[in-house]
Structures are given as C-alpha cells and as structure tokens.
C-alpha positions in Angstrom: 0.1 0.0 0.0 1.5 3.6 -1.0 2.4 5.7 1.8 2.9 3.3 4.3 6.7 2.3 5.7 7.3 -0.4 8.3 10.5 1.0 10.2 12.1 1.6 13.6 10.1 4.7 14.8 12.8 5.4 17.5 15.7 4.5 19.4 17.7 2.8 21.0 17.7 5.2 23.5 18.7 4.8 27.2 16.2 5.8 29.6 17.2 8.1 32.3 15.6 9.0 35.7 14.2 12.1 34.4 10.5 10.8 33.9 9.6 14.0 31.8 12.4 13.1 28.9 10.9 13.1 25.3 11.4 9.5 24.2 9.6 10.1 20.8 7.8 12.7 19.0 7.0 12.9 15.3 7.4 16.6 14.4 5.6 16.3 11.0 1.9 17.1 10.6 1.9 15.4 7.5 2.6 12.0 8.7 1.6 9.7 11.9 3.0 6.6 13.5 1.4 3.6 14.4 3.6 2.0 17.1 3.2 -1.6 16.9 6.0 -2.7 19.4 8.2 -1.5 22.2 11.1 -3.2 23.0 12.5 -2.6 26.7 16.3 -4.2 27.4 17.5 -4.4 30.9 21.4 -4.6 30.6 22.1 -4.8 34.4 22.2 -7.6 37.0 19.4 -5.7 39.1 15.6 -5.1 38.0 14.8 -1.7 36.8 11.1 -0.2 36.5 10.1 2.5 33.6 7.1 4.8 33.3 6.0 6.2 29.8 3.2 9.0 29.4 1.7 10.1 26.4 1.2 13.8 26.5 3.1 17.3 26.1 6.5 17.8 25.4 8.8 17.4 28.6 5.7 16.9 30.9 3.6 13.9 32.5 0.2 14.2 34.0 -2.0 11.8 36.0 -4.5 9.9 33.5 -1.7 9.9 30.6 0.4 7.1 31.8 0.9 4.2 29.5 3.4 2.2 32.0 3.8 3.1 35.5 6.7 1.7 37.4 6.7 -1.4 35.2 9.6 -3.6 36.2 11.8 -5.6 33.7 14.2 -8.1 35.2 17.9 -8.3 35.5 19.6 -9.1 32.2 16.5 -9.4 30.4 14.0 -7.5 28.0 10.1 -6.9 27.7 8.3 -6.6 24.4 4.8 -4.6 24.3 2.7 -5.4 21.0 0.4 -2.7 20.5 -1.3 -0.4 17.8 -0.5 2.9 19.2 -1.2 5.8 16.9 1.0 8.9 17.7 0.4 12.2 15.6 2.7 15.3 15.7 1.2 16.8 19.1 1.6 13.5 20.9 5.0 12.8 22.6 5.8 9.7 24.5 7.8 11.0 27.8 9.2 8.8 30.5 12.1 7.5 32.2 13.6 4.6 34.5 14.4 4.6 38.1 17.7 3.7 37.2 19.8 5.6 35.1 20.5 3.9 31.7 19.8 0.5 32.8 16.8 0.3 30.5 17.0 0.8 26.8 14.1 1.4 24.5 13.2 0.9 20.9 10.1 1.5 19.2 9.1 0.1 15.8 6.1 0.5 13.5 4.4 2.0 10.6 4.4 5.4 9.2 1.5 6.9 7.1 1.4 9.8 5.0 -1.6 12.0 5.6 
C-alpha cells in the first residue's frame, strides 16, 4: 500500500531517571506513526522499572500513563505489542528508576496523511 513504511520509529535510547524526558515525537503534521512494538532491554544485574506517558513535551500528568513503574527483570527484556497511534502533537515521555539500565526501541508503521 502506498504511503506506508514499516520502520524503527525511535531508539535505541537509554532511559534516564528524568521521567519527563521526550522519548519520541513525530514532528511532522503530514505523517502519523502507528507504534506496533516497544522493546525495553535491561542490561544490568538488577531489576529496573520504567514509566511512559503520552502527552505534552517534557511533561507527564495523571491519567496519561501508558506504563507506571513497570518492572523489567535483570538481564532480560520486555516486548509490548500494540497499535498505538501517535500524531505530531503527541509526545511519548518517560524514564526509568535507574539511569541507563534500560534501553527502549519502538517500531511500527508510518502513514502519510
């Protein structure tokens, strides 16, 4: 189908302890992304948690959580399969309880409006 591209949408990105970090934003109003998979890897010997929000740039607010303190076991990864539509006004924002323990990658489809 014309106008669709399956791609790595963002990452790899090391999550920090700043829970207001912009993890992803599509800056063009001419396209939107359909996130199909989030892959989070823990490279440390201890469990670590991550929190993600959909909202405004550099902000998080109650009721916008996608994940809240979700634990990833030591030396393992977590995959979330979804159909999460993000437009240019949506920001995926978040972080981890442990600096750089977790790395996130998002893959999906990109559609031209």
